[in-house]
C-alpha angles and dihedrals in degrees: 000000000000127000116194114201117212108167105311112105096192108086136158117229114195113225101211097056136063108251135198115201114202114199123204127215088240091058092055091047097048095046098044094246094137089057091046091051092051092053099038120121137142109253136195091304103025118263118343131166145131124295137201099248093202103048120020093195095058114102101210086102120053097232105067141132093276097050094045090049089052090053091047092049091050091050093046092053091051092047089052093050091050093048094244114159107177140045141163127233124195139150149173130246109291122131112287094007094133092045090053092049090050095049094046092045091053092050093051092043089054087059088054092252115140116235120207118204129187108288099227112356134076094221137050122192115228093246089053090053089049096048094040095052089052096042097044091047095236123162094242142298147196140237122218100224143124088195110208098356126118118284091251087071129076130189147194120207115188119201133193129233091279090058091251130133110262122269113165095018090055090073091044090055091048090052092047090052088054089051088054088052089053090050090052090050088056090047096243106104119124135151134201131224123194122227116268119253093049131164086236093060111073135175095214105110108133128175110139102095096042093044091050089055089049091052091055089058094047097048113061118242089241089060094052091049089055091052093050093046092051091045090055089050092055106262114170123199122192115216128190113198092180091228091295139122100288101080098063094035099046098049096072091043093052087049090053091058095042100259118140124223137187133051094325096034135094091248111067110192127203131171081032100137110099109252131163091218091056090234085295090275091153099044103101128160094343096311126108108218096173124230105291107147090204094063116097091222088060104041093042092053103034094099099249093108092060093048092049095049091047090054093240092125136019098214135006138204140174137212128201119238097271094041101237097110125063136179138162142215123211142173132223140177111287097239090065093062098095093050091046091055091046088055090054099259123140112243131194113190116209117219113238094009131109088215132075128197117243118200121199129204121217092253090059092048090051090048095053093042091050093047094050094044090051089051092049096050090042089058091049092045093237091114092072098046095071143031096252112207124215108194124183138164116256096257093048115108115281089215088085091054091047087065090064092059092042096051092042089057095041094052099028093134095050092047092047092054091055097036092237140113141168113279132204128210128173131200140181118273114285125081089235088073092053089047091049090053090054090048091053091050090050091049093051093046091053090049088058097232122162112239116014111231125186129185116227126215092270092057095254117140112231119200110217096182133239099291108036120179128174117253098171140341109203136183118189094227092074109282131111145145133199129215137210138215091260127078115243111233129202125238096275097026094252094123135044131189138178094212142353113276100217133065111273121198092179098065093042089052091051094048090048091049088062090057090048088051093052091048093047091054092046092043090233130138124241088238093057092050091048092050091049092054094045089053096039092054095034092230113199100189097065108128113067127178133178122186119194113205110201112227097194142340105275093194090072119104138200122002094347089058093048092051093047091045091052091055091047092048093053092048091049092049092049094051098042095045095042092053092041089056087066088069094053111088100307124133119241088248092055092050091050092051092048091051090050089053094046093050092048094230092296091130139022111255108209127212113295120226100186142353124195143159106254096201096272105017146028116267119199120192111203093179099243093041141011136220134197132187120196138152115245115251092210108034137037094257141107112229120218112192127186135167138177140103107281108072097192093053093046094048092049093051095044093047090050091054092047088052090061089060093044092053091049093051091048091049093050092046090049091056090054095048 
């Protein structure tokens, strides 16, 4: 069956027949597809943009049936050229997710590429897609997700055969999309969809059993014993899945490791029913903040605080819809509040209560998990057998890296006897860069070289030792994975990996449950444990703050959106390029003077030790604290990061830098008025 498109975007594609869609040049022109093609690229998390939530085929929003089919056709052509024959497709709960999976599956099937869908569930978390592609030895895949973004956005995140976000192929897909645009300009672009059902579309994607075995290798036996002991003593943990993929996918995994769920279980779910509005957890006072568990407006209003204070649960945590981001909410005795704030924790005091609420940020969760895992494997002796690697993105807390120096000094003799030590490697933002680092280590290990040396984004060579293993890969925005001493092997042994190459909120949740178990047994708060570790290790980088400055309202559509986006784009370019210029041949004194001028004397700019381009943002080392400015790769915001020990100084500096962006946006908007 053929469907010829003139200018009408709203078409009906029958499912039970093979279909050829023929696009006209006029269609591309009328619906802005030539412009879309010229701007298309895969960002930090694949492709993500706004959708029309009423009609997926309408083109007033950039993510629509036509644009996603163009991306799928580009990928299918590349797969054919490379000789790839199999891929997985999964997704979470956003509007039109199943329709997207069906359209994309039919396009790949028409190219005689087999598509493997979840065997028995409607959703697949992103980490499950990643692990399953690797384990099942597929050629790649994609997850239909916009992660933590607002529900008026949709996304598409392609992954390679290692389960990692695309690096090199991302540019190839961009270029193929441009070729499709050129074909449409000549009036000869068409794409084919198979019938559905099709022998090339199969519901046979399994990962649960193999992933559960993998979890047992990542999480130390001591940690699992603590969970089981606390469970037996009656610990209750509240879990919000925000209506996403984690409820139905975590239940069988918890069962595999002996953790009970449900009304009588240790894990008490809420917001568990699948909903494409995420139970409206981020819709507050007329604003849609999305479903990012790391945002204060989300974790303060999710409902965990009330359950904790009422004594219904002992601890609480939350996952975003695709399960890659994790955060938690806790309570503590009120007298600890001042010390908690001094340690960098966020405290909410409750009037008339002897309890206060303590909110953690992902960085702090990674710190405590890393510290306790280091202590566990030090006790077992495993710490000294390998060169354990801590790898973080540049704007991730340096407190995690401080642990490497501390443990190397504390156990200098034991490390010297084995010729090992803890190593530190940093990358730009984007888990694909962390995954790429792991891939390079794996490559060098298989080549049998002596010491494994990697070059970071600044050009510095980093020695990772002779026996590197992954301790943790951490990204400040809420995603991390841990590794083990064993290689992970695929189903038929054709692939090996040192660690997963995608953010995994499941394994971080399980590791954190062990800490909750320890604290429940000892009748101690998470805040008290965190303070003890900050003080025990004398951590300097303890107060961390990130301010997101919105560039424009992404919920806008049509001409209003284009005008607002243009202002935001010019403001972003000004800020990113101005700060990047500090890395280009200027002395530290010159940079300091320019920052004084830009901030108008509103804040004292201390001496600068180093400035460098961190791959996607400008990093300034002030000695006692650091700052980074970068544009988000997923949302229309500028991110201002800062970390150190003196909260008042850090807040003043960060707010002064944010004010530069605010003034620029106001000036640009004033010119348009």
